[in-house]
C-alpha atoms as an extended CHARMM CRD file, in Angstrom:
* protein
*
       310  EXT
         1         1  MET       CA            126.9450000000      106.3840000000       71.8620000000  PROA      1               0.0000000000
         2         2  ARG       CA            123.1390000000      106.1690000000       71.7970000000  PROA      2               0.0000000000
         3         3  CYS       CA            121.2280000000      103.3890000000       69.9130000000  PROA      3               0.0000000000
         4         4  LEU       CA            119.3340000000      104.3820000000       66.9770000000  PROA      4               0.0000000000
         5         5  CYS       CA            115.6900000000      103.3500000000       68.1730000000  PROA      5               0.0000000000
         6         6  TRP       CA            116.5220000000      105.5670000000       70.9470000000  PROA      6               0.0000000000
         7         7  LEU       CA            117.5950000000      108.6140000000       68.6320000000  PROA      7               0.0000000000
         8         8  PHE       CA            114.2600000000      107.9770000000       66.5860000000  PROA      8               0.0000000000
         9         9  TRP       CA            112.4220000000      108.2540000000       69.4650000000  PROA      9               0.0000000000
        10        10  LEU       CA            113.8910000000      111.7610000000       70.0440000000  PROA      10              0.0000000000
        11        11  ALA       CA            113.1040000000      113.0690000000       66.6420000000  PROA      11              0.0000000000
        12        12  LEU       CA            109.5340000000      111.6030000000       66.8350000000  PROA      12              0.0000000000
        13        13  PHE       CA            108.6250000000      112.7190000000       70.3930000000  PROA      13              0.0000000000
        14        14  PRO       CA            110.9670000000      115.0610000000       71.1640000000  PROA      14              0.0000000000
        15        15  THR       CA            109.1620000000      116.7150000000       74.2130000000  PROA      15              0.0000000000
        16        16  ALA       CA            108.1730000000      113.7150000000       76.0020000000  PROA      16              0.0000000000
        17        17  ALA       CA            112.1520000000      112.5760000000       75.4180000000  PROA      17              0.0000000000
        18        18  HSD       CA            113.6890000000      115.2420000000       76.5290000000  PROA      18              0.0000000000
        19        19  ALA       CA            111.3860000000      116.5150000000       79.3930000000  PROA      19              0.0000000000
        20        20  ALA       CA            112.7410000000      116.9990000000       82.5900000000  PROA      20              0.0000000000
        21        21  SER       CA            109.9810000000      118.9720000000       84.4710000000  PROA      21              0.0000000000
        22        22  PRO       CA            110.1390000000      118.6720000000       88.4270000000  PROA      22              0.0000000000
        23        23  ILE       CA            109.0110000000      115.3690000000       89.7060000000  PROA      23              0.0000000000
        24        24  THR       CA            106.9280000000      115.7010000000       93.1280000000  PROA      24              0.0000000000
        25        25  LEU       CA            108.2920000000      112.5860000000       95.4290000000  PROA      25              0.0000000000
        26        26  CYS       CA            105.8390000000      111.8570000000       98.3380000000  PROA      26              0.0000000000
        27        27  GLU       CA            106.2590000000      107.9990000000      100.4510000000  PROA      27              0.0000000000
        28        28  GLY       CA            103.6710000000      106.7280000000      102.6870000000  PROA      28              0.0000000000
        29        29  VAL       CA            102.8210000000      103.3020000000      104.2030000000  PROA      29              0.0000000000
        30        30  TRP       CA             99.0980000000      102.6350000000      103.4070000000  PROA      30              0.0000000000
        31        31  LEU       CA             97.2530000000      100.3520000000      105.7470000000  PROA      31              0.0000000000
        32        32  ASP       CA             95.0160000000       97.3890000000      104.2310000000  PROA      32              0.0000000000
        33        33  ALA       CA             92.7940000000       97.0120000000      107.2750000000  PROA      33              0.0000000000
        34        34  THR       CA             90.9620000000       94.0040000000      105.6000000000  PROA      34              0.0000000000
        35        35  ARG       CA             94.5190000000       92.0000000000      105.5600000000  PROA      35              0.0000000000
        36        36  SER       CA             96.2000000000       93.5560000000      108.5540000000  PROA      36              0.0000000000
        37        37  ARG       CA             98.9510000000       94.4890000000      105.7840000000  PROA      37              0.0000000000
        38        38  SER       CA            100.9500000000       97.7190000000      105.4900000000  PROA      38              0.0000000000
        39        39  VAL       CA            101.7320000000       98.4720000000      101.9380000000  PROA      39              0.0000000000
        40        40  PRO       CA            104.7290000000      100.9750000000      102.1240000000  PROA      40              0.0000000000
        41        41  VAL       CA            104.4500000000      103.2320000000       98.7270000000  PROA      41              0.0000000000
        42        42  ARG       CA            106.4540000000      105.5770000000       96.5350000000  PROA      42              0.0000000000
        43        43  ILE       CA            104.9410000000      108.1270000000       94.2070000000  PROA      43              0.0000000000
        44        44  ARG       CA            106.4150000000      110.0420000000       91.7340000000  PROA      44              0.0000000000
        45        45  MET       CA            103.7150000000      112.4960000000       90.0900000000  PROA      45              0.0000000000
        46        46  PRO       CA            104.6270000000      114.9450000000       87.1850000000  PROA      46              0.0000000000
        47        47  ALA       CA            104.6610000000      118.7070000000       86.8430000000  PROA      47              0.0000000000
        48        48  GLY       CA            101.8100000000      120.6950000000       86.3230000000  PROA      48              0.0000000000
        49        49  ARG       CA             97.7540000000      120.2500000000       87.3400000000  PROA      49              0.0000000000
        50        50  GLU       CA             96.2230000000      118.2630000000       84.5670000000  PROA      50              0.0000000000
        51        51  LYS       CA             94.7770000000      114.3660000000       84.7050000000  PROA      51              0.0000000000
        52        52  VAL       CA             97.6890000000      112.2090000000       84.5750000000  PROA      52              0.0000000000
        53        53  GLY       CA             97.4260000000      108.3350000000       83.7170000000  PROA      53              0.0000000000
        54        54  VAL       CA             99.2510000000      106.2940000000       86.6360000000  PROA      54              0.0000000000
        55        55  ILE       CA            101.9110000000      103.3000000000       86.3380000000  PROA      55              0.0000000000
        56        56  LEU       CA            102.3690000000      101.1800000000       89.4340000000  PROA      56              0.0000000000
        57        57  PHE       CA            105.5330000000       99.3570000000       89.5860000000  PROA      57              0.0000000000
        58        58  SER       CA            106.1120000000       95.6050000000       91.3220000000  PROA      58              0.0000000000
        59        59  HSD       CA            109.7630000000       94.7860000000       92.9330000000  PROA      59              0.0000000000
        60        60  GLY       CA            111.3990000000       91.6090000000       92.2260000000  PROA      60              0.0000000000
        61        61  LEU       CA            111.9320000000       89.0190000000       95.2320000000  PROA      61              0.0000000000
        62        62  GLY       CA            114.1310000000       90.7470000000       97.6530000000  PROA      62              0.0000000000
        63        63  GLY       CA            113.4760000000       94.1160000000       96.3950000000  PROA      63              0.0000000000
        64        64  SER       CA            112.1970000000       97.4510000000       98.0450000000  PROA      64              0.0000000000
        65        65  LEU       CA            110.6790000000      100.6610000000       96.6740000000  PROA      65              0.0000000000
        66        66  ASP       CA            114.2480000000      101.4030000000       95.5380000000  PROA      66              0.0000000000
        67        67  ALA       CA            113.7260000000       98.9210000000       92.4430000000  PROA      67              0.0000000000
        68        68  GLY       CA            112.7360000000      100.1160000000       89.2360000000  PROA      68              0.0000000000
        69        69  THR       CA            113.7380000000      103.9680000000       89.5100000000  PROA      69              0.0000000000
        70        70  ILE       CA            115.7320000000      104.4940000000       86.5670000000  PROA      70              0.0000000000
        71        71  TRP       CA            112.1640000000      103.3250000000       84.4970000000  PROA      71              0.0000000000
        72        72  ALA       CA            109.8440000000      105.1790000000       87.4070000000  PROA      72              0.0000000000
        73        73  HSD       CA            111.7630000000      108.3310000000       86.6810000000  PROA      73              0.0000000000
        74        74  ALA       CA            111.8310000000      108.2300000000       83.0530000000  PROA      74              0.0000000000
        75        75  TRP       CA            107.7680000000      107.3660000000       83.2000000000  PROA      75              0.0000000000
        76        76  ALA       CA            107.2890000000      110.1590000000       85.4510000000  PROA      76              0.0000000000
        77        77  GLU       CA            109.1050000000      112.7190000000       83.6060000000  PROA      77              0.0000000000
        78        78  GLY       CA            106.9880000000      111.6980000000       80.1840000000  PROA      78              0.0000000000
        79        79  GLY       CA            103.8670000000      112.3780000000       82.0600000000  PROA      79              0.0000000000
        80        80  PHE       CA            102.4720000000      109.4630000000       84.3110000000  PROA      80              0.0000000000
        81        81  ALA       CA            102.4480000000      109.3050000000       87.9640000000  PROA      81              0.0000000000
        82        82  VAL       CA            104.4360000000      106.3950000000       88.6930000000  PROA      82              0.0000000000
        83        83  ILE       CA            103.8250000000      104.3000000000       92.3400000000  PROA      83              0.0000000000
        84        84  ASN       CA            106.7120000000      101.9390000000       93.7350000000  PROA      84              0.0000000000
        85        85  VAL       CA            104.7630000000       99.4380000000       95.7670000000  PROA      85              0.0000000000
        86        86  GLN       CA            106.3990000000       97.2670000000       98.3170000000  PROA      86              0.0000000000
        87        87  HSD       CA            105.6140000000       93.7130000000       99.2270000000  PROA      87              0.0000000000
        88        88  GLU       CA            106.1070000000       92.3290000000      102.6850000000  PROA      88              0.0000000000
        89        89  GLY       CA            106.8850000000       88.6930000000      102.8260000000  PROA      89              0.0000000000
        90        90  SER       CA            108.8460000000       88.9900000000       99.8230000000  PROA      90              0.0000000000
        91        91  ASP       CA            110.9670000000       91.9190000000      100.0150000000  PROA      91              0.0000000000
        92        92  SER       CA            114.6120000000       93.4240000000      101.1060000000  PROA      92              0.0000000000
        93        93  ALA       CA            113.6200000000       92.6040000000      104.6110000000  PROA      93              0.0000000000
        94        94  ILE       CA            113.9720000000       88.5640000000      103.5860000000  PROA      94              0.0000000000
        95        95  PHE       CA            117.1310000000       88.9320000000      101.4190000000  PROA      95              0.0000000000
        96        96  GLY       CA            120.0940000000       87.0940000000      102.1040000000  PROA      96              0.0000000000
        97        97  LYS       CA            117.9980000000       84.6650000000      104.9010000000  PROA      97              0.0000000000
        98        98  PRO       CA            117.6350000000       81.0520000000      105.2120000000  PROA      98              0.0000000000
        99        99  GLY       CA            114.5180000000       80.2780000000      102.9600000000  PROA      99              0.0000000000
       100       100  PHE       CA            115.0860000000       83.2950000000      100.9780000000  PROA      100             0.0000000000
       101       101  LYS       CA            114.2490000000       81.3280000000       97.6460000000  PROA      101             0.0000000000
       102       102  SER       CA            111.3500000000       79.5500000000       99.2260000000  PROA      102             0.0000000000
       103       103  ALA       CA            109.2280000000       83.1090000000       98.9750000000  PROA      103             0.0000000000
       104       104  LEU       CA            109.1120000000       82.7420000000       95.1550000000  PROA      104             0.0000000000
       105       105  ASN       CA            105.7870000000       80.8300000000       95.7970000000  PROA      105             0.0000000000
       106       106  GLY       CA            101.9050000000       81.5500000000       95.1090000000  PROA      106             0.0000000000
       107       107  GLU       CA            100.9900000000       82.4090000000       98.7510000000  PROA      107             0.0000000000
       108       108  GLN       CA            103.3210000000       85.6860000000       98.2120000000  PROA      108             0.0000000000
       109       109  LEU       CA            102.4350000000       85.7980000000       94.6170000000  PROA      109             0.0000000000
       110       110  ALA       CA             98.6920000000       86.6640000000       95.5600000000  PROA      110             0.0000000000
       111       111  ALA       CA             99.7510000000       88.7060000000       98.4130000000  PROA      111             0.0000000000
       112       112  ARG       CA            101.4250000000       90.6300000000       96.0040000000  PROA      112             0.0000000000
       113       113  ALA       CA             98.4530000000       90.4390000000       93.1950000000  PROA      113             0.0000000000
       114       114  ARG       CA             96.2090000000       91.8350000000       96.2790000000  PROA      114             0.0000000000
       115       115  ASP       CA             98.7250000000       94.7310000000       97.1430000000  PROA      115             0.0000000000
       116       116  ILE       CA             98.5780000000       95.9910000000       93.6130000000  PROA      116             0.0000000000
       117       117  GLN       CA             94.7930000000       95.6630000000       93.9440000000  PROA      117             0.0000000000
       118       118  PHE       CA             94.6070000000       97.9130000000       97.0830000000  PROA      118             0.0000000000
       119       119  VAL       CA             96.7710000000      100.3530000000       96.1350000000  PROA      119             0.0000000000
       120       120  ILE       CA             94.4060000000      101.1420000000       93.1130000000  PROA      120             0.0000000000
       121       121  GLY       CA             91.3290000000      100.9130000000       95.3610000000  PROA      121             0.0000000000
       122       122  GLU       CA             93.2950000000      103.7240000000       97.2150000000  PROA      122             0.0000000000
       123       123  LEU       CA             93.6800000000      105.8840000000       94.4010000000  PROA      123             0.0000000000
       124       124  GLY       CA             90.0960000000      106.2950000000       94.1710000000  PROA      124             0.0000000000
       125       125  ARG       CA             89.5980000000      107.1820000000       98.1210000000  PROA      125             0.0000000000
       126       126  ARG       CA             92.7580000000      109.6870000000       98.8180000000  PROA      126             0.0000000000
       127       127  LEU       CA             92.8580000000      112.8230000000       98.0210000000  PROA      127             0.0000000000
       128       128  LEU       CA             96.6660000000      113.6180000000       99.1330000000  PROA      128             0.0000000000
       129       129  GLU       CA             99.9560000000      111.5130000000       99.8860000000  PROA      129             0.0000000000
       130       130  GLY       CA            101.7790000000      114.6500000000      101.3060000000  PROA      130             0.0000000000
       131       131  PRO       CA            102.3050000000      117.0130000000       98.7280000000  PROA      131             0.0000000000
       132       132  CYS       CA            101.0760000000      114.5790000000       95.9120000000  PROA      132             0.0000000000
       133       133  ASP       CA             97.4730000000      115.6230000000       94.4120000000  PROA      133             0.0000000000
       134       134  LEU       CA             96.0710000000      112.1570000000       93.7830000000  PROA      134             0.0000000000
       135       135  GLN       CA             93.2100000000      113.8280000000       92.4780000000  PROA      135             0.0000000000
       136       136  ARG       CA             94.9880000000      114.3050000000       89.2020000000  PROA      136             0.0000000000
       137       137  ILE       CA             95.4700000000      110.4610000000       88.5070000000  PROA      137             0.0000000000
       138       138  ASP       CA             93.4180000000      109.6090000000       85.8030000000  PROA      138             0.0000000000
       139       139  LEU       CA             91.6820000000      106.3110000000       87.1390000000  PROA      139             0.0000000000
       140       140  ASN       CA             90.5610000000      105.0060000000       83.4730000000  PROA      140             0.0000000000
       141       141  ARG       CA             94.0300000000      105.3320000000       82.6930000000  PROA      141             0.0000000000
       142       142  ILE       CA             96.0540000000      102.4710000000       84.9240000000  PROA      142             0.0000000000
       143       143  GLY       CA             99.3920000000      100.9460000000       84.0880000000  PROA      143             0.0000000000
       144       144  VAL       CA            101.0950000000       98.0420000000       85.6590000000  PROA      144             0.0000000000
       145       145  ALA       CA            104.5350000000       97.1710000000       85.7990000000  PROA      145             0.0000000000
       146       146  GLY       CA            107.1620000000       94.9330000000       87.5360000000  PROA      146             0.0000000000
       147       147  HSD       CA            110.4010000000       93.2470000000       87.3970000000  PROA      147             0.0000000000
       148       148  SER       CA            110.9340000000       89.3980000000       88.1920000000  PROA      148             0.0000000000
       149       149  PHE       CA            108.5940000000       88.2970000000       90.7590000000  PROA      149             0.0000000000
       150       150  GLY       CA            107.0630000000       91.6110000000       90.1130000000  PROA      150             0.0000000000
       151       151  ALA       CA            106.6320000000       90.5610000000       86.3450000000  PROA      151             0.0000000000
       152       152  GLN       CA            104.7100000000       87.7630000000       87.5200000000  PROA      152             0.0000000000
       153       153  THR       CA            102.7170000000       89.8910000000       89.9280000000  PROA      153             0.0000000000
       154       154  VAL       CA            101.6800000000       91.8780000000       86.6110000000  PROA      154             0.0000000000
       155       155  GLN       CA            100.9470000000       88.7420000000       84.9740000000  PROA      155             0.0000000000
       156       156  ALA       CA             98.5910000000       87.9030000000       87.4090000000  PROA      156             0.0000000000
       157       157  ILE       CA             97.1530000000       91.3860000000       87.4530000000  PROA      157             0.0000000000
       158       158  ALA       CA             97.0190000000       91.1320000000       83.5560000000  PROA      158             0.0000000000
       159       159  GLY       CA             94.5070000000       87.9400000000       83.8600000000  PROA      159             0.0000000000
       160       160  GLN       CA             96.9640000000       84.9040000000       83.8430000000  PROA      160             0.0000000000
       161       161  SER       CA             95.0280000000       82.2660000000       85.2000000000  PROA      161             0.0000000000
       162       162  PHE       CA             96.0480000000       79.1950000000       87.4980000000  PROA      162             0.0000000000
       163       163  PRO       CA             95.0130000000       75.6020000000       87.8690000000  PROA      163             0.0000000000
       164       164  VAL       CA             93.0430000000       76.2320000000       91.1580000000  PROA      164             0.0000000000
       165       165  LYS       CA             90.5700000000       78.9020000000       90.7890000000  PROA      165             0.0000000000
       166       166  ILE       CA             91.2860000000       81.7960000000       92.9810000000  PROA      166             0.0000000000
       167       167  GLU       CA             88.5250000000       83.8580000000       94.7220000000  PROA      167             0.0000000000
       168       168  PRO       CA             88.4090000000       86.8650000000       94.1860000000  PROA      168             0.0000000000
       169       169  PRO       CA             90.4120000000       86.4930000000       91.1420000000  PROA      169             0.0000000000
       170       170  LEU       CA             93.9140000000       87.8840000000       90.9210000000  PROA      170             0.0000000000
       171       171  SER       CA             93.3860000000       90.0220000000       87.8940000000  PROA      171             0.0000000000
       172       172  ASP       CA             92.5010000000       93.5010000000       87.7580000000  PROA      172             0.0000000000
       173       173  PRO       CA             89.6300000000       94.9240000000       85.1210000000  PROA      173             0.0000000000
       174       174  ARG       CA             91.0070000000       98.3610000000       86.2150000000  PROA      174             0.0000000000
       175       175  VAL       CA             94.3690000000       98.2230000000       84.3030000000  PROA      175             0.0000000000
       176       176  ARG       CA             94.3410000000       98.6960000000       80.7580000000  PROA      176             0.0000000000
       177       177  ALA       CA             98.1350000000       97.6550000000       80.1310000000  PROA      177             0.0000000000
       178       178  ALA       CA            100.9840000000       96.0560000000       81.2240000000  PROA      178             0.0000000000
       179       179  VAL       CA            104.6650000000       95.8120000000       81.5270000000  PROA      179             0.0000000000
       180       180  GLY       CA            107.0120000000       92.8620000000       82.3010000000  PROA      180             0.0000000000
       181       181  LEU       CA            110.9010000000       92.9010000000       82.6720000000  PROA      181             0.0000000000
       182       182  SER       CA            112.1560000000       89.2880000000       82.9810000000  PROA      182             0.0000000000
       183       183  PRO       CA            108.8740000000       87.8920000000       82.7000000000  PROA      183             0.0000000000
       184       184  SER       CA            108.5910000000       84.2150000000       83.5190000000  PROA      184             0.0000000000
       185       185  PRO       CA            106.5360000000       81.1970000000       82.9690000000  PROA      185             0.0000000000
       186       186  PRO       CA            103.9990000000       79.9920000000       85.6860000000  PROA      186             0.0000000000
       187       187  LEU       CA            105.2980000000       78.3540000000       88.8590000000  PROA      187             0.0000000000
       188       188  THR       CA            102.6860000000       75.9280000000       88.2470000000  PROA      188             0.0000000000
       189       189  GLY       CA            100.0540000000       74.1690000000       85.8250000000  PROA      189             0.0000000000
       190       190  SER       CA            100.1020000000       74.4870000000       81.7550000000  PROA      190             0.0000000000
       191       191  PRO       CA            101.6670000000       77.3450000000       80.7520000000  PROA      191             0.0000000000
       192       192  GLU       CA             99.3340000000       77.3870000000       77.4580000000  PROA      192             0.0000000000
       193       193  SER       CA             96.4300000000       77.7610000000       79.5970000000  PROA      193             0.0000000000
       194       194  ALA       CA             98.0620000000       80.3670000000       82.2620000000  PROA      194             0.0000000000
       195       195  PHE       CA             98.8210000000       82.5410000000       79.3090000000  PROA      195             0.0000000000
       196       196  ALA       CA             95.6240000000       82.1840000000       76.6280000000  PROA      196             0.0000000000
       197       197  THR       CA             93.5290000000       84.6430000000       79.1750000000  PROA      197             0.0000000000
       198       198  ILE       CA             96.0150000000       87.4440000000       79.3360000000  PROA      198             0.0000000000
       199       199  ARG       CA             94.0790000000       90.1260000000       76.6220000000  PROA      199             0.0000000000
       200       200  ILE       CA             94.9720000000       93.7110000000       78.0570000000  PROA      200             0.0000000000
       201       201  PRO       CA             98.2700000000       94.9430000000       75.9010000000  PROA      201             0.0000000000
       202       202  PHE       CA            101.4810000000       93.2670000000       77.1370000000  PROA      202             0.0000000000
       203       203  LEU       CA            105.1020000000       94.2460000000       76.8280000000  PROA      203             0.0000000000
       204       204  SER       CA            107.6100000000       91.5870000000       77.7470000000  PROA      204             0.0000000000
       205       205  ILE       CA            111.2570000000       93.0260000000       77.9850000000  PROA      205             0.0000000000
       206       206  THR       CA            113.9400000000       90.2620000000       78.6650000000  PROA      206             0.0000000000
       207       207  GLY       CA            117.9230000000       89.6050000000       77.4810000000  PROA      207             0.0000000000
       208       208  THR       CA            119.5770000000       87.0240000000       76.1360000000  PROA      208             0.0000000000
       209       209  ALA       CA            121.9570000000       86.7190000000       79.5290000000  PROA      209             0.0000000000
       210       210  ASP       CA            118.2510000000       86.7140000000       81.9590000000  PROA      210             0.0000000000
       211       211  ALA       CA            118.9810000000       83.9110000000       84.2000000000  PROA      211             0.0000000000
       212       212  VAL       CA            119.7450000000       83.7540000000       87.7910000000  PROA      212             0.0000000000
       213       213  PRO       CA            120.4380000000       79.8780000000       88.0880000000  PROA      213             0.0000000000
       214       214  PHE       CA            121.1290000000       79.7720000000       92.3180000000  PROA      214             0.0000000000
       215       215  VAL       CA            117.4700000000       81.4390000000       92.5760000000  PROA      215             0.0000000000
       216       216  THR       CA            115.2710000000       79.6750000000       89.7180000000  PROA      216             0.0000000000
       217       217  PRO       CA            116.1310000000       77.5980000000       87.2590000000  PROA      217             0.0000000000
       218       218  ILE       CA            114.2370000000       79.6090000000       84.2250000000  PROA      218             0.0000000000
       219       219  THR       CA            116.2970000000       80.2800000000       81.3450000000  PROA      219             0.0000000000
       220       220  ALA       CA            116.4580000000       83.0980000000       79.7510000000  PROA      220             0.0000000000
       221       221  LEU       CA            114.7580000000       81.2850000000       76.6680000000  PROA      221             0.0000000000
       222       222  GLN       CA            112.1070000000       80.6120000000       78.9780000000  PROA      222             0.0000000000
       223       223  ARG       CA            111.3360000000       84.3520000000       79.6610000000  PROA      223             0.0000000000
       224       224  GLN       CA            110.0520000000       84.8270000000       75.9980000000  PROA      224             0.0000000000
       225       225  GLN       CA            107.2860000000       82.2910000000       77.0010000000  PROA      225             0.0000000000
       226       226  PRO       CA            104.4370000000       84.5160000000       78.0230000000  PROA      226             0.0000000000
       227       227  PHE       CA            104.4680000000       86.3230000000       74.9610000000  PROA      227             0.0000000000
       228       228  ARG       CA            104.1780000000       83.4770000000       72.7230000000  PROA      228             0.0000000000
       229       229  LEU       CA            101.5300000000       82.0150000000       74.3490000000  PROA      229             0.0000000000
       230       230  MET       CA             99.5820000000       85.3460000000       75.1330000000  PROA      230             0.0000000000
       231       231  PRO       CA             96.8320000000       85.8640000000       72.3940000000  PROA      231             0.0000000000
       232       232  PRO       CA             97.1820000000       88.4610000000       69.7130000000  PROA      232             0.0000000000
       233       233  GLY       CA             96.7070000000       92.0230000000       70.3670000000  PROA      233             0.0000000000
       234       234  GLU       CA             99.1920000000       94.6560000000       71.2660000000  PROA      234             0.0000000000
       235       235  LYS       CA            101.4850000000       91.9790000000       72.7000000000  PROA      235             0.0000000000
       236       236  TYR       CA            105.0040000000       92.8260000000       72.2880000000  PROA      236             0.0000000000
       237       237  LEU       CA            108.5480000000       91.0140000000       72.8950000000  PROA      237             0.0000000000
       238       238  LEU       CA            111.8260000000       92.9540000000       73.1090000000  PROA      238             0.0000000000
       239       239  VAL       CA            114.9430000000       90.9400000000       73.3580000000  PROA      239             0.0000000000
       240       240  LEU       CA            118.5520000000       92.7820000000       74.0830000000  PROA      240             0.0000000000
       241       241  LYS       CA            121.5760000000       91.3230000000       73.5590000000  PROA      241             0.0000000000
       242       242  ASP       CA            123.7060000000       90.2870000000       77.0370000000  PROA      242             0.0000000000
       243       243  GLY       CA            120.9930000000       91.6510000000       78.8750000000  PROA      243             0.0000000000
       244       244  THR       CA            120.9400000000       90.4910000000       82.3480000000  PROA      244             0.0000000000
       245       245  HSD       CA            118.1380000000       89.8120000000       85.0480000000  PROA      245             0.0000000000
       246       246  GLU       CA            119.2010000000       92.5380000000       87.2230000000  PROA      246             0.0000000000
       247       247  MET       CA            120.0030000000       94.9710000000       84.5560000000  PROA      247             0.0000000000
       248       248  PHE       CA            116.2320000000       95.2270000000       83.9800000000  PROA      248             0.0000000000
       249       249  ALA       CA            115.4560000000       95.5600000000       87.5650000000  PROA      249             0.0000000000
       250       250  GLY       CA            115.7200000000       99.5290000000       87.2500000000  PROA      250             0.0000000000
       251       251  GLN       CA            117.9980000000      100.2630000000       89.5910000000  PROA      251             0.0000000000
       252       252  LEU       CA            120.5540000000      103.1080000000       90.3880000000  PROA      252             0.0000000000
       253       253  PHE       CA            123.1250000000      101.2970000000       91.8130000000  PROA      253             0.0000000000
       254       254  ARG       CA            125.4650000000       98.3150000000       91.5300000000  PROA      254             0.0000000000
       255       255  THR       CA            124.6360000000       95.3180000000       93.2520000000  PROA      255             0.0000000000
       256       256  THR       CA            126.2450000000       91.6800000000       93.5660000000  PROA      256             0.0000000000
       257       257  LEU       CA            125.2190000000       90.7650000000       90.0120000000  PROA      257             0.0000000000
       258       258  ASN       CA            126.5310000000       93.9360000000       88.7090000000  PROA      258             0.0000000000
       259       259  GLY       CA            123.2550000000       95.1350000000       87.6200000000  PROA      259             0.0000000000
       260       260  GLU       CA            123.3230000000       98.6410000000       86.7930000000  PROA      260             0.0000000000
       261       261  PRO       CA            122.0070000000       98.2250000000       82.9160000000  PROA      261             0.0000000000
       262       262  THR       CA            124.1540000000       99.7010000000       79.6340000000  PROA      262             0.0000000000
       263       263  PRO       CA            123.5380000000      103.2480000000       78.4580000000  PROA      263             0.0000000000
       264       264  HSD       CA            122.3360000000      100.8980000000       75.2020000000  PROA      264             0.0000000000
       265       265  ILE       CA            119.8170000000       98.8930000000       77.2810000000  PROA      265             0.0000000000
       266       266  ARG       CA            118.4960000000      101.7570000000       79.5250000000  PROA      266             0.0000000000
       267       267  ASN       CA            118.0080000000      103.9900000000       76.6020000000  PROA      267             0.0000000000
       268       268  THR       CA            116.1290000000      101.1990000000       74.7730000000  PROA      268             0.0000000000
       269       269  VAL       CA            114.0040000000      100.0970000000       77.7410000000  PROA      269             0.0000000000
       270       270  ILE       CA            112.9790000000      103.7980000000       78.3130000000  PROA      270             0.0000000000
       271       271  ALA       CA            111.8640000000      104.5610000000       74.7060000000  PROA      271             0.0000000000
       272       272  THR       CA            110.1670000000      101.3620000000       74.2820000000  PROA      272             0.0000000000
       273       273  THR       CA            108.2170000000      101.3030000000       77.4640000000  PROA      273             0.0000000000
       274       274  LEU       CA            107.4610000000      104.7830000000       77.4420000000  PROA      274             0.0000000000
       275       275  ALA       CA            105.9620000000      104.3420000000       73.6470000000  PROA      275             0.0000000000
       276       276  PHE       CA            104.0570000000      101.5740000000       75.2170000000  PROA      276             0.0000000000
       277       277  TRP       CA            102.4930000000      103.5070000000       77.6610000000  PROA      277             0.0000000000
       278       278  TYR       CA            101.7050000000      106.1510000000       75.3740000000  PROA      278             0.0000000000
       279       279  ALA       CA             99.8010000000      103.9260000000       73.0470000000  PROA      279             0.0000000000
       280       280  THR       CA             97.7850000000      102.1320000000       75.5050000000  PROA      280             0.0000000000
       281       281  LEU       CA             97.4160000000      104.6410000000       77.8770000000  PROA      281             0.0000000000
       282       282  GLY       CA             97.3310000000      107.4400000000       76.0960000000  PROA      282             0.0000000000
       283       283  HSD       CA             96.2080000000      106.5290000000       72.8410000000  PROA      283             0.0000000000
       284       284  ASP       CA             98.9350000000      108.0130000000       70.7340000000  PROA      284             0.0000000000
       285       285  LYS       CA             98.4780000000      106.5820000000       67.3080000000  PROA      285             0.0000000000
       286       286  ARG       CA            102.5450000000      107.7480000000       66.3890000000  PROA      286             0.0000000000
       287       287  ALA       CA            103.5650000000      105.8320000000       69.3800000000  PROA      287             0.0000000000
       288       288  LEU       CA            101.8320000000      102.6050000000       68.4330000000  PROA      288             0.0000000000
       289       289  GLN       CA            102.7640000000      103.0220000000       64.5800000000  PROA      289             0.0000000000
       290       290  TRP       CA            106.6020000000      103.2190000000       65.7360000000  PROA      290             0.0000000000
       291       291  LEU       CA            106.1910000000       99.8420000000       67.5850000000  PROA      291             0.0000000000
       292       292  GLN       CA            104.2050000000       98.0960000000       65.4460000000  PROA      292             0.0000000000
       293       293  SER       CA            105.7430000000       99.6240000000       61.7660000000  PROA      293             0.0000000000
       294       294  PRO       CA            108.6150000000       97.5250000000       60.5240000000  PROA      294             0.0000000000
       295       295  ALA       CA            110.3920000000      100.9850000000       59.7330000000  PROA      295             0.0000000000
       296       296  GLY       CA            109.7470000000      102.0650000000       63.4980000000  PROA      296             0.0000000000
       297       297  LEU       CA            111.6550000000      100.4850000000       66.5200000000  PROA      297             0.0000000000
       298       298  ARG       CA            112.6550000000       97.2340000000       64.7510000000  PROA      298             0.0000000000
       299       299  ALA       CA            114.6910000000       99.3400000000       62.1830000000  PROA      299             0.0000000000
       300       300  GLY       CA            116.5660000000      100.7790000000       64.9480000000  PROA      300             0.0000000000
       301       301  LEU       CA            117.6450000000       97.8790000000       66.7240000000  PROA      301             0.0000000000
       302       302  PRO       CA            121.4000000000       97.1290000000       66.6720000000  PROA      302             0.0000000000
       303       303  PRO       CA            122.3880000000       93.1850000000       65.6060000000  PROA      303             0.0000000000
       304       304  GLY       CA            121.8410000000       90.9050000000       68.4760000000  PROA      304             0.0000000000
       305       305  ASP       CA            118.7380000000       92.5580000000       69.9480000000  PROA      305             0.0000000000
       306       306  PHE       CA            115.2950000000       92.0620000000       68.2980000000  PROA      306             0.0000000000
       307       307  PHE       CA            111.4560000000       93.0790000000       68.8530000000  PROA      307             0.0000000000
       308       308  GLU       CA            108.1980000000       91.1220000000       68.0840000000  PROA      308             0.0000000000
       309       309  SER       CA            104.5830000000       92.2930000000       67.9590000000  PROA      309             0.0000000000
       310       310  LYS       CA            101.4800000000       90.5190000000       67.1230000000  PROA      310             0.0000000000
């Protein structure tokens, strides 16, 4: 059975919620010559010829272009171009190998943020990627999203500060809004200082079982910390009862951690993120009201889930 928040979303945005327009899928490997680094991308373009906003997705540690498929497909159906980005050095090529967890470090985080910056820059230069018309992308409507280490990448892009000044900065002023699925405290330094500098709209999504102790000691409760310490201004936190870490990866296949999201978690994440993207990248007042009003998303969540905004 679908959750009440999803049914409310269907009633409020029937066209967007029911859209099943054809999506053009393209893949490429873009070379960042300045870093001698290859960056694989997978692009989903919604149907039509009009300008569209774009969302870049960053996978977690040991992930690939397959991470976030559920979310990427839903966002593309909702009218956004979506680009999955794969990060060499912390992707599926290292999964299960000795030292796998050691890739969760500041050097890899910086490389990931540079990958996102590079792809955004390429969107202003490339006309096509296969049959995908990149000229349709509105570079004034850029969002970033990521899961786990990808959420940390998003935090850096969104303006997180670090104990040592990084030049050029990892933050990117071209990005208008961000979604962190399973966000995290900073790898080093003061959490209060780290998140005080994130000023763009930010949606944090986590669950009451969102922990992977054999990879990192971060608890499910600590994943709420970025929201708690960010300054007010279109900041949101969605916590889903029994949501595990891998459920938020948005993969279409079951893993060793049994990670395919439940229908409730899948539908609620899709409804909430689409409302967030419409509100921030589409300037949709109805979506913003649905997120912020007590009679909106909050009213439709079942016991055990909760949603906050500030």
